C-alpha positions as CSV (number, residue, x, y, z in Angstrom):
1,M,-32.7,2.7,-21.7
2,V,-30.9,3.5,-24.9
3,S,-29.4,7.0,-25.1
4,R,-29.2,8.7,-28.5
5,C,-26.2,9.5,-30.6
6,K,-25.3,13.2,-30.9
7,H,-25.2,12.9,-34.6
8,G,-28.8,12.2,-35.2
9,E,-31.4,9.5,-35.2
10,E,-30.3,8.2,-38.6
11,S,-26.7,7.6,-37.4
12,F,-27.9,6.0,-34.2
13,D,-30.2,3.7,-36.0
14,A,-27.4,2.6,-38.3
15,L,-25.2,1.9,-35.3
16,L,-27.9,-0.3,-33.8
17,A,-28.4,-2.1,-37.1
18,W,-24.6,-2.8,-37.2
19,L,-24.7,-4.2,-33.7
20,D,-27.6,-6.6,-34.4
21,S,-30.4,-7.0,-36.9
22,N,-32.9,-7.5,-34.1
23,P,-33.7,-4.0,-32.7
24,E,-34.2,-5.3,-29.1
25,S,-31.0,-7.3,-29.2
26,A,-29.1,-4.3,-30.7
27,A,-30.4,-2.0,-27.9
28,A,-29.2,-4.5,-25.3
29,K,-25.8,-4.8,-26.9
30,Y,-25.6,-1.0,-27.1
31,E,-26.3,-0.7,-23.4
32,V,-23.7,-3.4,-22.6
33,I,-21.1,-1.6,-24.7
34,R,-21.9,1.8,-23.2
35,S,-21.7,0.5,-19.6
36,R,-18.4,-1.3,-20.3
37,L,-16.9,1.9,-21.9
38,I,-18.0,3.9,-18.8
39,K,-16.3,1.3,-16.6
40,V,-13.1,1.5,-18.7
41,F,-13.0,5.3,-18.3
42,V,-13.8,5.2,-14.6
43,C,-11.0,2.6,-14.0
44,R,-8.6,4.9,-15.8
45,G,-9.5,7.8,-13.4
46,C,-11.5,9.9,-15.9
47,Q,-13.8,12.5,-14.3
48,Q,-16.2,12.6,-17.2
49,A,-16.5,8.8,-17.9
50,E,-20.0,9.0,-19.3
51,D,-19.2,11.9,-21.6
52,L,-16.1,10.0,-22.9
53,A,-18.1,6.8,-23.5
54,D,-20.6,8.9,-25.5
55,E,-17.8,10.5,-27.4
56,T,-16.4,7.0,-28.2
57,I,-19.9,5.8,-29.4
58,D,-20.3,9.0,-31.5
59,R,-16.9,8.5,-33.2
60,V,-17.8,4.9,-34.1
61,A,-21.2,6.0,-35.4
62,R,-19.4,8.6,-37.7
63,K,-17.1,6.0,-39.1
64,L,-19.7,3.3,-39.5
65,D,-20.0,3.7,-43.3
66,E,-16.2,3.0,-43.6
67,I,-16.0,0.1,-41.1
68,R,-19.3,-1.7,-41.7
69,T,-17.9,-3.6,-44.7
70,T,-14.2,-4.0,-43.6
71,F,-14.4,-4.7,-39.9
72,T,-14.9,-8.3,-38.8
73,G,-15.3,-9.6,-35.3
74,E,-17.0,-8.4,-32.2
75,P,-18.0,-4.7,-32.4
76,L,-17.0,-4.2,-28.7
77,R,-13.4,-4.7,-29.7
78,Y,-13.6,-1.8,-32.2
79,F,-15.3,0.4,-29.5
80,Y,-12.4,-0.4,-27.1
81,G,-9.9,0.7,-29.7
82,V,-11.6,4.0,-30.3
83,A,-11.9,4.4,-26.5
84,N,-8.2,4.1,-26.2
85,K,-7.7,7.0,-28.6
86,V,-10.4,9.1,-26.8
87,H,-8.6,8.4,-23.5
88,L,-5.2,9.5,-24.9
89,E,-6.8,12.7,-26.1
90,Y,-8.4,13.2,-22.7
91,L,-5.0,12.9,-21.0
92,R,-3.5,15.4,-23.4
93,R,-6.2,18.1,-22.8
94,K,-6.6,17.4,-19.1
95,P,-4.5,19.9,-17.2
96,A,-2.1,18.5,-14.6
97,P,-3.1,19.3,-11.0
98,A,-1.4,22.3,-9.7
99,P,1.2,21.6,-7.0
100,P,0.3,22.8,-3.5
101,A,1.4,26.3,-2.8
102,P,4.4,26.4,-0.5
103,V,3.8,27.7,3.0
104,D,5.9,30.8,3.0
105,D,5.0,32.8,6.1
106,Q,8.2,34.6,6.8
107,D,6.8,36.2,10.0
108,E,6.0,32.7,11.4
109,I,9.4,31.4,10.5
110,E,11.1,34.4,12.0
111,R,9.1,34.0,15.3
112,E,10.0,30.3,15.5
113,Y,13.7,31.0,14.9
114,D,13.8,33.8,17.4
115,C,12.1,31.7,20.0
116,L,14.5,28.8,19.3
117,E,17.5,31.1,19.8
118,R,16.1,32.3,23.1
119,C,15.5,28.8,24.3
120,I,19.0,27.6,23.3
121,Q,20.5,30.6,25.1
122,K,18.8,29.5,28.3
123,L,20.8,26.3,28.3
124,S,24.1,26.0,30.2
125,A,27.1,26.5,28.0
126,D,28.0,22.8,28.0
127,N,24.5,21.7,27.2
128,R,24.1,24.3,24.5
129,E,27.3,23.1,22.9
130,L,26.2,19.5,23.2
131,V,22.8,20.1,21.6
132,L,24.2,22.2,18.8
133,Q,26.8,19.5,18.0
134,Y,24.1,16.8,18.2
135,Y,21.9,18.6,15.6
136,Q,24.8,19.2,13.2
137,E,25.4,16.9,10.2
138,D,27.3,14.1,11.9
139,K,25.4,14.3,15.2
140,Q,26.5,11.3,17.2
141,A,30.0,11.0,15.6
142,K,30.9,14.5,16.7
143,I,29.8,13.9,20.2
144,D,31.8,10.6,20.3
145,N,34.9,12.4,19.2
146,R,34.6,15.4,21.5
147,K,33.6,13.9,24.7
148,S,35.8,11.7,26.8
149,A,32.8,10.3,28.8
150,P,30.9,7.3,27.3
151,V,28.2,8.2,24.8
152,A,25.6,6.3,26.9
153,E,25.6,9.1,29.5
154,Y,24.3,11.5,26.7
155,E,21.8,9.2,25.1
156,V,19.3,10.0,27.8
157,D,20.0,13.7,28.2
158,L,20.1,14.7,24.5
159,P,16.6,13.5,23.5
160,D,15.2,15.0,26.7
161,M,16.9,18.3,26.0
162,G,15.7,18.2,22.4
163,R,12.2,17.5,23.5
164,D,12.3,20.3,26.1
165,I,13.5,22.8,23.5
166,E,10.9,21.7,21.1
167,I,8.1,22.0,23.7
168,T,9.4,25.4,24.7
169,V,9.6,26.7,21.1
170,E,6.0,25.5,20.4
171,A,4.8,27.2,23.5
172,H,6.5,30.5,22.7
173,V,5.9,30.7,18.9
174,G,3.2,33.2,19.4
175,C,5.1,35.2,22.0
176,S,6.8,38.5,21.3
177,S,10.6,39.0,21.7
178,A,11.5,39.6,25.4
């Protein structure tokens, strides 16, 4: 099925005549060109691929009087060239997707922080110091320097304590200060 050019029947008939002198063959070539243009735009991620293909065809039809005598070669190549320009224009007018809004629920952040503070306060003084050191910048290096016992003793305890604190904070995020 041959769709019509936006610039009128006369322009569309001239385009078909340029594609081929046989009307049926010209219509078949038109459909091949249009479907390939649609594929090009789809592959480039364009949302309105059919509209852009039609815009490309309309531009070629408008320029037909100028190019009919000067252009040599396969008409599809000319359509591809115009399609590239249409695509560049599409990219310029297409607004960039907005970045996702940051989650900025200060009340939620405050509740989590308060709960974390309460959970850390429930640890023994030695464990609290160890956990706080572990979660500082140098983590393991500070523990190595401060403790005389081998690090292997703490490798099991620290992850367990960290997991326990995390579970406790998650369980208490909704709780009120006590």
